[in-house]
C-alpha positions as CSV (number, residue, x, y, z in Angstrom):
1,X,13.6,-10.9,-17.6
2,X,12.3,-7.8,-19.6
3,X,14.7,-6.5,-21.7
4,X,14.5,-2.6,-23.2
5,X,16.1,-1.7,-26.0
6,X,16.1,2.0,-27.3
7,X,13.2,3.2,-25.3
8,X,12.9,5.7,-22.3
9,X,12.3,3.7,-19.0
10,X,10.4,5.0,-15.9
11,X,10.4,4.6,-12.3
12,X,7.3,5.6,-10.2
13,X,7.3,5.2,-6.3
14,X,5.0,5.4,-3.6
15,X,4.3,4.7,0.3
16,X,0.8,4.1,1.2
17,X,-1.2,3.2,4.4
18,X,-2.6,-0.1,3.4
19,X,-5.0,-0.1,6.5
20,X,-5.0,1.2,10.2
21,X,-7.4,-1.0,12.4
22,X,-5.8,-0.4,15.9
23,X,-7.9,2.7,17.0
24,X,-10.9,1.3,15.2
25,X,-11.0,-1.9,16.4
26,X,-11.4,-3.1,12.8
27,X,-10.9,-6.9,11.6
28,X,-7.1,-7.2,11.0
29,X,-6.5,-5.9,14.9
30,X,-9.3,-8.3,16.7
31,X,-8.0,-11.3,14.3
32,X,-11.6,-11.9,13.1
33,X,-13.1,-11.2,10.0
34,X,-11.2,-10.6,6.5
35,X,-7.2,-11.4,6.6
36,X,-6.4,-10.2,3.9
37,X,-6.5,-6.2,2.5
38,X,-5.7,-4.8,-1.1
39,X,-5.3,-1.6,-1.8
40,X,-5.5,-0.1,-5.5
41,X,-2.2,2.1,-6.6
42,X,-2.5,4.1,-9.8
43,X,0.9,5.4,-11.8
44,X,1.9,9.3,-11.8
45,X,1.6,8.2,-15.6
46,X,0.9,5.0,-17.7
47,X,3.6,2.8,-18.8
48,X,3.9,1.4,-22.2
49,X,3.6,-2.1,-20.9
50,X,3.1,-3.7,-17.5
51,X,6.1,-2.4,-15.6
52,X,8.4,-4.7,-13.0
53,X,6.9,-3.8,-9.9
54,X,8.6,-4.5,-6.1
55,X,6.8,-4.0,-2.7
56,X,8.0,-4.1,0.7
57,X,6.8,-3.5,4.2
58,X,7.9,0.1,5.2
59,X,5.2,0.2,9.0
60,X,3.9,-3.0,10.6
61,X,2.6,-2.4,13.9
62,X,2.0,-6.4,15.2
63,X,0.8,-7.8,18.3
64,X,3.2,-9.5,20.7
65,X,1.1,-12.3,21.4
66,X,1.0,-14.5,18.9
67,X,3.3,-15.4,15.6
68,X,4.0,-12.8,13.1
69,X,2.3,-13.7,10.0
70,X,2.8,-11.6,7.0
71,X,2.4,-12.0,2.9
72,X,2.7,-9.4,0.5
73,X,2.6,-8.7,-2.9
74,X,1.8,-6.4,-5.8
75,X,-1.1,-8.3,-7.6
76,X,-3.2,-7.2,-11.1
77,X,-0.8,-5.4,-12.4
78,X,-1.6,-3.2,-15.4
79,X,0.3,-0.5,-17.2
80,X,-2.0,1.9,-15.2
81,X,-1.9,0.4,-11.7
82,X,-1.8,-2.1,-9.7
83,X,-3.0,-3.5,-6.0
84,X,-0.9,-3.6,-3.0
85,X,-1.7,-6.6,-0.9
86,X,-1.2,-7.8,2.6
87,X,-2.6,-11.1,4.3
88,X,-2.4,-13.1,7.3
89,X,-3.7,-16.0,8.9
90,X,-4.3,-18.0,12.2
91,X,-4.4,-15.6,15.4
92,X,-1.7,-12.9,14.6
93,X,-3.1,-9.7,15.2
94,X,-2.1,-6.3,13.2
95,X,-3.3,-3.0,13.8
96,X,-1.4,-1.2,10.7
97,X,0.5,-1.7,7.6
98,X,2.3,0.9,5.3
99,X,4.2,-0.6,2.1
100,X,6.9,0.9,-0.2
101,X,6.6,0.2,-3.6
102,X,8.8,0.7,-6.9
103,X,7.6,0.1,-10.7
104,X,10.1,0.0,-13.4
105,X,9.2,-0.1,-17.0
106,X,9.0,1.2,-20.7
107,X,7.2,4.6,-20.7
108,X,6.3,6.8,-23.9
109,X,8.4,9.4,-25.1
110,X,7.5,13.1,-26.5
111,X,9.4,12.2,-29.8
112,X,7.5,8.6,-30.2
113,X,5.4,8.7,-33.8
114,X,2.4,6.8,-34.1
115,X,1.4,6.2,-37.4
116,X,-1.8,4.4,-36.7
């Protein structure tokens, strides 16, 4: 659990298209090749420390001919950003994916003192 005492809390959020392979015949849609996609996200301003990040699917367009398999995550989270990660496996075919994210953490204040 993260605890914040006497500081400003910042909330940043976004909705990002991770990929769209349907029209181009990309690897996620054909089911051959890379079964993971990563999208770098930069926060609108840096947090003071690594924030808590939550991700969710806002659009998933899957082929109905196989089981729907998906693993989503926020990876490599820093004060400045993180990577959205979408993974699938086996015979699942994915046309496109969009993901929402929200980051919550301590942010700097104009009243902060930096002595050194």
